[in-house]
Structure formats: structure tokens, C-alpha cells
C-alpha positions in Angstrom: 50.2 -12.0 35.5 50.9 -15.7 34.8 52.6 -16.7 31.6 51.8 -20.0 30.1 53.5 -21.4 27.0 52.0 -24.0 24.7 54.1 -25.7 22.1 52.7 -27.2 18.9 53.9 -29.8 16.4 55.8 -33.0 16.9 58.9 -31.8 15.1 61.1 -30.1 17.7 63.1 -28.2 15.1 60.0 -26.2 14.1 58.8 -25.4 17.6 56.2 -22.7 17.7 54.8 -21.3 20.9 51.9 -19.2 22.1 51.9 -17.1 25.2 48.8 -16.1 27.1 47.7 -14.4 30.3 45.2 -15.6 32.9 45.0 -12.3 34.8 41.3 -11.8 34.1 38.6 -13.8 36.0 35.8 -13.4 33.5 35.1 -12.6 29.8 37.3 -9.9 28.3 35.1 -7.4 26.5 37.3 -4.4 25.7 40.9 -3.9 24.5 43.1 -0.9 23.7 46.7 -0.8 22.6 49.4 2.0 23.0 52.8 1.6 21.3 55.4 3.1 23.6 58.4 2.3 21.4 59.4 -0.2 18.7 59.8 -2.9 21.4 57.3 -1.9 24.1 53.5 -1.9 23.8 51.0 -1.4 26.6 47.7 -3.2 26.4 44.6 -2.5 28.4 41.9 -5.1 28.7 38.5 -4.9 30.5 36.1 -7.6 31.6 32.5 -8.2 32.7 31.5 -8.9 36.3 29.9 -7.2 39.3 33.3 -5.5 40.0 34.9 -5.6 36.6 38.6 -4.9 36.4 40.8 -3.2 33.9 44.3 -4.6 33.5 47.1 -2.7 31.8 50.0 -5.0 30.8 53.1 -5.1 28.7 52.7 -7.2 25.6 56.4 -8.0 25.3 56.6 -9.5 28.8 53.0 -10.4 29.4 53.5 -8.8 32.9 50.6 -6.9 34.5 51.5 -3.3 35.2 48.4 -2.2 37.0 44.9 -3.4 37.8 42.0 -0.9 38.2 38.8 -1.8 40.0 36.0 0.2 41.6 34.1 2.7 39.4 32.4 0.5 36.8 29.8 -2.2 37.4 28.5 -4.9 35.1 31.4 -4.7 32.7 33.7 -2.6 30.5 32.6 -2.1 26.9 35.3 0.4 25.5 38.8 1.4 26.3 41.2 3.9 24.7 44.6 5.3 25.5 45.3 9.0 25.2 47.5 9.9 22.1 50.4 11.8 23.6 52.1 9.3 25.9 49.2 7.0 26.6 49.1 8.3 30.2 45.3 8.6 30.3 42.8 5.8 29.7 39.1 6.3 28.9 36.7 3.5 29.8 33.0 3.0 29.2 30.9 0.8 31.4 28.1 -1.6 30.6 25.8 -0.2 33.3 22.4 1.3 32.3 23.9 4.8 31.9 27.1 3.7 30.1 29.3 5.5 32.6 32.5 7.0 31.4 35.8 7.3 33.4 39.2 8.8 32.5 42.1 7.4 34.5 45.7 8.3 35.1 46.2 4.6 34.9 49.8 4.6 36.2 48.6 6.1 39.4 45.4 4.1 39.4 43.5 7.3 39.8 40.2 8.3 38.2 40.6 11.9 37.1 37.0 12.1 35.8 33.9 10.0 36.1 30.4 10.7 34.7 27.2 9.0 33.6 26.8 9.2 29.8 23.6 8.0 28.1 21.1 5.2 28.2 21.8 4.5 24.6 24.6 1.9 23.9 28.1 3.2 23.3 29.8 1.4 20.4 33.2 3.3 20.4 35.3 5.7 22.4 38.5 7.5 21.3 40.8 10.3 22.2 40.8 12.8 19.3 44.4 14.0 18.8 44.7 15.4 22.3 44.6 14.2 25.9 42.0 16.9 26.5 39.4 15.8 23.9 37.7 12.5 23.3 34.4 11.2 21.8 32.0 8.5 22.4 29.4 7.3 19.8 26.6 4.7 19.5 23.0 4.4 18.9 21.7 7.7 17.5 24.5 9.8 19.0 28.0 11.2 19.0 29.2 12.9 22.2 32.3 15.2 22.2 34.0 15.4 25.6 36.4 18.3 26.2 38.5 19.0 29.3 37.8 22.1 31.3 40.1 22.1 34.4 39.3 18.9 36.3 36.2 17.9 34.4 35.3 16.8 30.8 32.2 18.5 29.5 30.0 16.6 27.1 28.4 18.1 24.0 26.0 16.2 21.8 26.9 16.1 18.1 24.3 17.8 16.0 23.2 15.8 12.9 22.4 18.1 10.0 20.0 17.6 7.0 22.5 15.5 5.0 22.3 12.4 7.3 19.6 11.0 9.4 19.9 10.1 13.1 21.3 6.6 13.2 23.8 4.4 15.0 27.4 5.5 14.8 29.7 2.5 15.1 33.2 4.2 15.1 34.8 7.5 15.7 38.4 8.7 15.1 40.5 11.7 14.4 42.1 12.0 11.0 44.6 14.9 10.9 42.5 17.9 12.1 39.1 16.2 11.3 36.8 14.0 13.4 35.2 11.2 11.5 32.4 8.8 12.5 31.2 5.8 10.7 27.5 5.1 10.4 25.6 1.8 10.0 24.5 2.9 6.5 28.2 2.9 5.5 28.5 6.7 5.4 31.5 8.5 6.9 30.5 11.7 8.7 33.1 14.4 8.9 32.4 16.7 11.9 33.0 20.5 12.1 33.0 21.2 15.8 30.0 19.4 17.1 
């Protein structure tokens, strides 16, 4: 990863600088952050392109740690690190089936890949465990749970209290899973 520094201002005593990376070769469309310690943070960024790449890099040094290419096509729309040690990275593609991959990113190994849905996916998050994540988007929430070497998907069931609509965000809050709807409602999930 290249590091460029730009200084601003004519007064040399108040020098400010900006650091940036030119690792990507096209538009960056996804970003995830995992704080390793008080001084170390890993960042994952994904891009568009025929063979889009995911770069995982250290924010304090701007150095690329690993680049992953191969499974996705068109682009990467979502990225999320696993909660425990950030060892897993889930990615969602921009292809027509919004394919999902889970990587052991340090080994550059896909531990799971699958097609998902033809509906756009607007968020993906691990939910308090490396064995459980969710994706959400237009008229759906999908819960993915690990069973051996695969993650099984279950569709979230909307009840009578809220109509089927776009879910724009999903997260775990303590022992609950919460999704945000385009109407401004927060949906608290019990199971699926």
C-alpha cells in the first residue's frame, strides 16, 4: 500500500497532514472497522469491478495486510468483521444474487460462500458471535447460523405489527437483534 502525505497551510509551524492509500483500482463501495487494541485498528475496504478486491489494512500504518480477490463479481456492497477477534470477515457482492462469503481473511480463505437473494442487501453484521450473522435489505432479514462448515440461512418472519418493507440496518444489542426499517421503526427480533 502506498502512503502519500499532503501538507496544508503556508505557515510551517501549524503543519497538518493527510495520509491516504492508493491500493484500490476502482471506486470503494464498502468499509468495515475492527479495533484490535487502543493503537491498532484493522480496516477492510471493498471495491467495484469485474474482479473486485477486498483489502484489509492497518489504519495506524496504512499498510496493506492482505488482498482477497476471486469469489465476487461486479463489486462488494457490504463488509463486516466478526466480533471476537475480527478473524472472520463477511462480504456481500453486487451480483444479481447478492452472493455472501465468509473469509478467514488472514489466511485469504473463503470458509463459506453462497448465493443470497435477488433483493438488494443494505446491511450485513455479525451478531455477537462468530457463528451468527444477519443480512437485511428490501423486504427481508436473513439470519445465518453456522452448522459445521456451512452457514444456514433462515428468513426473518414479519408479524402483524409491522408490514413487509426495506430493512436498512441490523445489529445486536446485548442479547437482542434489532433491525431498522425505512419507516423509522426499530424491529426487535425473537429468534427469526
